[in-house]
N, C-alpha and C positions, 0 to 999 in steps of 0.2 A: 808401109809395114803392112800384110797381108792380115787380114781379118782372122781371127779365129776360128775354127771351125765348128761345126754344131756338136761335135764329139768333145772340144776341147772345152766349149762353151757350159756342156751339162756336167763334164768333169771339175771346173771351176764353183760351179752352182752347188754340185753336189759337196766340195769341201768346204765351202762358207755354211749349207746346210748342216755339216757334220760340227763345225766350231761352234754353229750356236748350240747344237744340242749337246756338246760337251761342258758346255758353260752352264746350262739348265742343269746338267747332272750333276756337277761339281755342288751346284748351290742347293739341291738335294741333299748329298749327303753331308753337307756341312752342316746342314740342318738337323739330321740325325744323329752326327757323332758329337756335336756341339753337346747335347744333352747327355751323352756319355760321359765325355770330357769334365763336363760339372760335376758327374759323381767321383769320378776320380781325383779331382780337387778334392771333395769334401772328403773322400777315403784320408787321403792325405794331410788334409787339416787337423783333422781328429785323432787321429794314431801322431802326430807329431804334438798336438796338446796333452794326449797319454804319455808320450818319452818324459814332457816337461815337468806334468804333475808327479811323476813315480819315479824315486829316484835309484830304485834296486835296478842290478845287472839285466836278469830275466827279461824284464819288462822293455828296458828299452832295449835290447835287442829286438825283442819281437816286433815293435813299432816300427823300428829301423827297417827290418824286413819285410814289413806290410806296405812301409812308404816305398822302398826300393821297387816290390813289385808293381805298386799303384804307379809309380814313375815310369818305369819301363813299359806298361802298359799305354801309358797315355804317348809316348814318344813313337811305339807301333801305331796305334790313331793318327797321330800327326803326319809321321813319315808316309803314311797309306794314302793320305788325303795330297799331299806334295808329289807325292809319283804320280798321281793321275793328272796332278794340273799343270807338272813341269816338263813328263815326258812326251817327245813330239817325234822321239827317234822313233825309224822305219825298221833298225838293224835286227836283226834276227839270231838269239844267242842262246847258250843255252840254261834253260831255264827250271829253276829248283820249282817244282810244281806244288810241292808239299807245303812249302814256304806262302807261295801264290794263293792258294787256295786257304790257308789257313788265314791272313793276312785280310783275302774279301769277305770272310764269315764273321770276321772281327767288328769291320767296317758298318754289317748290317746287321749285329747281336742282338742290337739293341732294339732295333727295327721287330726285327722275326721273333723278340722275346713279347714284345707288344699286341703283336696279333697271335699271341700262342702257338708259335711254329716250333718245334723241336726238329734239332739238327742230330742227324747222325752224322758222322763226321769219319768217313774209313780212308784214313789216309797212310797206308804203307809206304815205306821209303820206293821210289821208281828211279827209272834213269831219268837224265834231264831231258829234257822237251826243248827242240830247236824252236823258239818263239819270241815273239816281241810281250814280254811281259804284261806290259803296260794293257796291250789291245787284248789278250786274251783272260786279262783281270776283268775288263769292262765285260766281255762277253761271259762271261761267270757272275756279274751282276747283275747284267740282265737278265739270267735264266732264273737266277736266286730269285727276285723282285717279282718275273710273274709267275714264279711255283709260288711264291707268298700269296699272290691276289687271287690265283685259284684255288686258294685255303680260306676263304674268310670266317668260316668258323673254326679255323685252327686246325693244324694239323703236322704230319712230318716231312721233312726234307732230308734226303737222303742222298750225301756225298761221297765219290767211291773213286779213288784213283787207281788203277791197276796198268801192268805191262803186257801189252800183246804182243810176245814174243815172234810169231808167227810173222807179223805184220811190222814188227818192229816200229808199234807206237805208243807213245801213253795215252791213256783212255780217263778221261773225265766226266762220270756220271751225275748229272743231276736228277732226281728222282722227287716227286711228289705225290700225295696222297689227297689230290685234289679231285676237280669234277670230270677231268679228260678232256679232250676235244674231239668232237663228231667225226665221221670221217669226211663229210662233204668240207669242213672247215682245214680239215689235217693237210689236205691236197692244195692248198692255199696258205699257208701260217709264213711262209718265207717269200710272198709276195710285197715289194714296197708298197707300203701304205693300206693293206690290210688288216684290216682288227674289227673284232667282235667288240669290244669294249667300249665304252659310252663316256669317251673320254678319259681322262687322268683320273684317279684315284681320290681319295682322299688326302692323300701324304703330297699330290703332284703328280705323279709317277705314272708312267702311259697312257695306251690310247691314239699314239701316232701313228703305229703300225708301218714303223722303219725299223724296230731294236729287234727282230727277227730275221730281217733282210740284213742288216747291217752285220750281224752275227755271223750269217751265211758267208757273205763274204768276206769277213774278217779270216777266216776258218780257211776256206779254199784259199787264198793268199798266202797261208800258211803251207799248201800241199796238204792240208788235213780235210777230213769231212765230218759232216755234222748228223745226226743222226736224231730221229724222232719215233718215239711210240708211245700211243695212245690208249686208253681205253676208260670210254666213259662211265663215268662215277667210279673209277677203281684211281686213277690218276695217269702221270704223263711221265716220261724220262727221256733226256735230252741226254747224247752221248760225244763229246768231244773226241777225236781221234789226231792227235799230233804227232808228227815225225819224230823219233829218236834224235837228238844231238849227236853232231859224226864232229870230228875234230877240222874236217876239211871244210865242212856248212859252218863253220861258226862266226865267219865275216859275211855271211849272206844277208839279204836286204828283204824288206818290199816293195812292190812296184813303186816305183817314184811319182806322183804326180806330173803329169804331161806338161809343158810350158807352153806357151804360142812359138810356133812354127817348128814345132815338134811333132812327129807323128805318134797319133796314138793309137793299138792294136782294140782290134774289136775285142768287148767281153764276151765271154761265153752265155748260152742261154741261160738265164735263170733255171736252176733244179728244181723239179717239183717234189716235194715231200710226200712219203706214202708212209703207212702204218708199218713200215720196216726200213728205211732210208730217208735222209730228205736230200741224198747227193747222189748224182748218177755212178753206178762203178766204176771204178777206179780212181785215179789219182787225179783230180779236177785240176784246170790251167789257174795259173796267178790271176787275180782282177785287181781291179787299182783298190786302194783301200786307204781314205785320208789319215795322215799321220795322227795315231790317237784319236782314232775314229770314235765318239761316244754314242752310248747305246740308250 
C-alpha cells in the first residue's frame, strides 16, 4: 500500500487538530453553561416550593408558568451543547439562521453578562441559508468570543441578520465596540497561527491563532465570504455572507476528507484581509474543512 502523500498527511493532521480543539471548545462551553443550568434549576426549585406552599389557583398557575419557561430554557441549553458534541455531518441544508443565532447567544449569555457586554440582536426573518448549521454556529461562537475579548472593560456587541437580495445571500454581522485592529495586523488576521494575544484569557479561550483561520476556511467551503472592517479605538465588524438555500442545493455537502489512495485538490491560496474585505472578489473555491471543525 503506497504511503500517503504530503497533502494527505497534512489533511489528516489538520483533522486531528480540529478534533482536539473541538474537545477543548466543548469543555469551555460546558463550564460556562453549567453555571447557567444551575441558575435554571434554582428557579425551578423555588417556584415548585411556592406552588406547594400556596393553594390558590392564581399562584399555582404562575408557578407552573415559571417552571415551564425555565425548563424550556434548560432544554435549549442542553440541546445546544449536544448538537455541538454530536453533529459530525458535512451536509449543507436549508438552515434557519434566526434560530441558529439565538441558540449561540443563549450559550454565551452568562459569559457576556459577566464581562458587562450588552447584546443588540437584530434578527428579522430571512430566507434559509444553505449551510452546515453546526459549523456556522461554531464560527459565530468564535466571533462572539473574540468580540468579548476585545472589550475587557465592557461594551456592546451588535448581531444583525439581513438578506442581500442582489447577491442572493444571507448576511450575518457581528460588530463590537472594542479596541479595533491596527492595519498592519488586519492584513494577517486570517493567517494560521497569527495572534496578538498572550495566550488564553482568564476563561481559557483563545490565543492559538487558529480561530479566524478556521472561520475563513469554513465560510469559503460554504461558497460564502467573510469580510472584516475595523477602526482602531472604535471597534471591529465581521460579516458572514452565505448563499440562500435553493431546493436543488439542499442535498449538497462540504468536501470530504481525502483518504489514503485518493487525490486531494490543491487548496487555494489564503485570502488576505483588508479594511474592506477578507476574501478575494468573487465566489471562493471550496476548501477542505474537517467535519464539525472547532474554533
